[in-house]
C-alpha positions in Angstrom: 87.4 -104.1 -61.2 87.8 -107.5 -59.5 90.3 -108.1 -56.7 91.9 -110.7 -59.0 92.7 -108.0 -61.5 95.0 -106.4 -58.9 97.1 -109.5 -58.2 100.8 -108.8 -58.5 102.7 -110.8 -61.1 105.0 -112.2 -58.4 102.1 -114.3 -57.1 101.4 -116.0 -60.4 102.8 -119.5 -60.5 101.7 -120.3 -64.0 100.2 -118.4 -66.9 98.2 -119.9 -69.7 96.4 -118.3 -72.7 93.2 -117.5 -70.9 94.0 -118.1 -67.2 96.6 -117.8 -64.6 97.3 -119.8 -61.4 98.1 -118.6 -57.9 98.2 -120.1 -54.5 95.0 -119.2 -52.6 95.7 -116.3 -50.1 93.4 -118.0 -47.6 94.1 -121.7 -48.3 91.9 -124.5 -47.1 94.9 -126.8 -47.1 98.6 -126.6 -48.1 98.9 -126.1 -51.9 95.3 -124.8 -52.4 95.5 -123.3 -55.9 93.2 -121.0 -57.9 92.8 -120.9 -61.6 91.6 -117.4 -62.6 90.4 -116.1 -65.9 92.5 -113.3 -67.5 89.3 -111.8 -68.8 86.8 -110.8 -66.1 84.0 -113.3 -66.7 81.6 -113.9 -63.8 81.5 -117.7 -63.7 82.1 -121.0 -65.5 78.9 -120.7 -67.6 80.3 -117.6 -69.3 83.5 -119.3 -70.5 83.6 -120.2 -74.2 84.5 -123.6 -75.6 88.2 -122.9 -75.9 88.4 -121.6 -72.4 86.6 -124.6 -71.0 89.1 -126.9 -72.8 92.1 -124.9 -71.5 90.6 -125.0 -68.0 90.6 -128.8 -68.1 94.2 -128.8 -69.0 95.1 -126.3 -66.3 93.4 -128.4 -63.6 96.0 -131.0 -64.5 98.8 -128.3 -64.5 97.6 -127.2 -61.0 97.8 -130.8 -59.8 101.3 -131.1 -61.1 102.4 -127.9 -59.5 100.9 -128.9 -56.2 102.6 -132.3 -56.3 105.9 -130.7 -57.0 105.8 -129.2 -53.5 103.3 -131.2 -51.5 102.1 -134.8 -51.2 98.3 -134.8 -51.2 96.2 -137.9 -51.0 93.2 -136.6 -53.0 91.6 -133.4 -54.4 88.5 -131.3 -54.4 87.9 -129.2 -57.5 85.3 -126.6 -57.2 83.7 -123.5 -58.7 81.0 -121.3 -57.0 78.7 -119.9 -59.6 76.4 -117.1 -58.3 75.9 -115.5 -54.9 73.5 -118.2 -53.6 76.2 -120.8 -54.4 78.7 -118.9 -52.2 80.5 -116.9 -54.9 81.9 -113.7 -53.3 84.3 -112.6 -56.0 82.4 -112.3 -59.3 85.4 -113.1 -61.5 85.8 -116.7 -62.6 88.1 -118.9 -60.5 88.4 -122.6 -60.0 89.7 -124.0 -56.7 92.0 -127.0 -56.8 92.2 -128.1 -53.2 94.6 -130.8 -52.1 93.3 -133.2 -49.5 95.4 -135.1 -47.0 94.6 -138.3 -45.1 93.3 -137.3 -41.7 92.6 -133.7 -42.6 89.0 -134.3 -41.3 87.6 -137.1 -39.3 85.1 -138.3 -42.0 85.5 -136.8 -45.5 82.6 -138.9 -46.9 80.3 -136.8 -48.9 82.9 -134.2 -49.8 81.4 -131.1 -51.4 77.9 -132.4 -50.6 78.4 -130.8 -47.2 78.0 -127.3 -48.6 74.3 -127.5 -47.7 73.5 -128.4 -44.1 72.2 -132.0 -43.5 72.7 -133.0 -47.2 76.1 -134.6 -47.0 75.2 -137.8 -45.3 73.2 -140.3 -47.3 
């Protein structure tokens, strides 16, 4: 059973048909939100067509919920698929990470920095 299956209902900020949203317990930035599948599927590639469509809608919902409390200047949206990609909880979840001007000295390259020396080009 995944740690996400044990999340108490009071942490859920939105519930859709196939997913629910929570604020990340270890946020990268204020408002960091997770979209988690109700059904325990390992990663994005196991979602069906309907789930992928709902996921797209819920990314927008997450953005709206974040902006109702915070004022970010940008976003990173990410999913880790497989252990070698950094996935540690084998239950689908998508990170919606608000970004703020000045939160790092040089954000150029964004997620490209997940592999050393590949972010700068």
